[in-house]
C-alpha positions, 0 to 999 in steps of 0.5 A, a space after each residue: 390126523 395123517 392120510 395115508 395113500 388111498 389104495 390102503 384104507 385099512 393101513 390109513 385107520 390104523 395109523 391113526 389110532 395109533 397117531 391117535 394113541 400117543 399123542 394124547 397120551 403126550 398131550 398133557 406136556 406136548 400142547 401146554 406147551 406149545 400155547 405156551 409158544 402161540 401166547 408169545 407169538 410163535 409155532 411149535 410143532 412136533 417133528 423127525 422122529 417122533 412123528 415117525 415113532 408116533 405113528 409106529 405106536 412106540 412114541 416115547 418120552 423123549 420129544 422132538 419139536 421145531 420151532 421159528 421161534 431164535 434160541 433166546 426166544 424158545 429160551 424165553 419161554 421154556 425157563 419158567 416152564 422147565 424143570 430144568 434146561 440145558 444150553 449144550 446145543 444152542 450154537 445149532 439151535 437147540 435148547 433141552 430140557 426136561 420136564 415131570 408131569 403128571 400122565 394119567 394116573 402116573 408122574 412121568 419125566 420129559 426129554 425135551 428138545 426145540 430146535 429153531 426152524 434151520 439149514 445146515 450144509 458142509 463145504 468139502 473141508 469143513 467138520 463142523 455144519 454152517 447152521 442158517 434160521 429159517 422161517 416155516 416147518 415146511 423149509 424145516 422140513 426138505 433139509 431133514 435126513 429122510 422122509 419118514 423123518 421129514 413128518 411134522 404136527 402143528 400143536 396145538 391144533 395137531 395137523 399133520 404136515 407130510 410134505 415129501 411123502 414120508 407116511 406114504 414110505 413109512 408104510 413101504 417101509 423103506 428109506 428115502 431122502 425128500 429132496 436127492 439124495 446127492 444134495 441130503 448127503 452133501 448136506 450131512 454125510 452123516 446121515 450115509 451113516 443114518 441111513 445104515 443106523 435106521 435101516 438096522 433099527 426098522 428094519 427099512 429098506 434103503 431106495 436104491 437112489 440112496 444106496 448107489 449115492 452111499 458108494 458114490 460119496 463114501 470118501 465124504 464120511 471122513 471130514 465127519 469128527 469120529 466122536 458123531 462116526 462113533 455115537 452114530 456106529 454105536 446107535 446101530 451096534 446097538 439096534 435089533 439087527 446090527 446085521 443090517 446096518 452093517 451089511 450096508 456100511 460093508 456093500 457102499 465102501 463105507 466101513 473101509 472107511 469108517 470101521 476097514 477091519 470088517 470089510 478086511 473079514 472078507 477073506 478069499 476062499 482057498 480053492 478047497 474052502 477049508 476054513 469059514 469066511 470069516 465076515 459072516 462069522 463074525 456077523 453070526 457071531 454078534 447076532 449071538 451073543 445079542 440072542 445071550 443077553 439078560 439085560 438090555 442091549 450090552 455094547 461091550 460084548 456085542 463090539 467084542 463079538 462083531 471085532 473078536 477074529 479081525 485079528 485073523 486076517 494079519 494072521 493067516 498062513 497056509 500050511 504043509 498040510 492044507 490047512 489055514 491058522 491064524 496064529 495068535 490072532 487074539 493077540 494081534 486082533 486086540 492091540 488092533 481092537 484098540 487102536 481102532 476104539 483109541 481113533 473113535 474116540 471111545 473111553 479109556 474104559 471102553 477100549 480096556 474092556 473090548 480089546 481084552 474080551 477079543 484077547 481072551 476070546 480063545 482061551 476056554 479053547 486053550 484048556 482043551 477038551 480034557 478035566 479043567 484043574 481047581 488052577 486051570 479054573 482060578 486063573 480063566 477067572 481071575 484074568 476074565 475078572 469083572 468080565 467073566 460074565 461076559 466072557 461066558 457068552 462070548 465063547 458060548 457065541 462063537 461056536 457058528 459051526 453047523 456040525 451039530 455034535 461038534 456044538 452040543 459037545 463044545 456047549 456041554 463043556 463049557 457047562 462043565 466049566 460053569 458049573 467047576 466055575 461056581 463050585 470053586 466060586 463057593 469055597 474061595 472067593 474067586 473073584 477076588 483071588 490074592 495071596 495068603 499075605 497082604 504087601 505089609 506082611 511078606 514087609 513084614 516076614 521078610 525083614 525089608 522096607 518096600 521095594 521090587 522084591 516085594 512086589 516079586 513076592 507078592 507075584 510068587 504067593 499069588 501063582 502060588 494061590 492061583 495053583 494050590 487054592 487057598 494056604 493056611 498063614 503058616 504054610 504062606 509064611 514057610 512058603 515064602 520063606 523057603 522062597 527067600 531064600 532061593 532069593 540071596 
């Protein structure tokens, strides 16, 4: 098993213990599969992120393997063994499958990917890699993105293979490439984004020569499909420390090509520093939103926090009194958010939710510091809809002032709003505000059929409901008839 640098034998033994413990845990599945490949005349090795995570003591139930067997041979081996098999990645040499197994005293589900040894490269115009199969594990490992992902454990004998010093880099917490970074990024430019993502996920430093190559080759990212860029950005944003990765994208010029609205937040400061650094503010809001998450990483909330102020550069004005204003930046920002997310091929639902949060992020401040009316509370809840809890978190996160008195005052004010919402929700079912009469009742009372007038009547009654709360049926009918009389 692992052979770390001799200068730190205690680190070596610790790494060995972690790796052995993790590999023993998955052995019932990994060894069983390896024996089947061996019996068919092929080799099998645990590779990449699975080995890295085993060495870090955090191996999950998603296992990556490499083999000299071609995809058609892999299918013949895994189909009788797995509970289900899928061929989505078979064009790139990958076969996926699911295996349910008894491990110790528990039933566990393993998601397994087996990939034929390969090498792949992009040409200057292609968006898809050219795949060619290899014949040795060493040939496969040299094409991997970073040395910490270029280690393998041959099975079932559990022989540790580390031709590029991945274990040493793992111990030093640094990201390097097996070959030159220029060669690695030419093979697959997406690896530049992966460097930022792994820096954020693992809290690793990126080697200076890797950063230099990312900066020099940033334009190469433009040949990568929007879907692959989006998926990598999502992993970065959902990581434990997204600021680290996002800052690296901005510093290397990659963000300019995949998320240009982010570096655009680097507004030049006026001579009197009368406004915050919007870029730093946005990253802080993202971190504060993460601190408020309750059920794990929330992509909608994190994207909204990161993008909530992207309308500021376009709306910035220097007023006559020396102040800096960003009037309607939330409206402009919502449109910019929608446009960028569509370009990155996000789902319609995600685009709608994130852009709506960006649009609403100032709504709380629009009511001032006075007492909220019941009508204002109803409208706030109605406008937020199912995004209300996320809007609570985003609004609280958006306070980055160092003035403790001001921060405490804003926090108390929002506490008061949430209390008012809870109180009214008990009384009025705020989550489903609707008029006191439905469309059929409106038509019956007014004696008219379907048409635009029914929509106008519905809107009138909804506004009445928001302003005054629930009404008795007779009062609602009287109000409708009174309104109808003014329409003729």
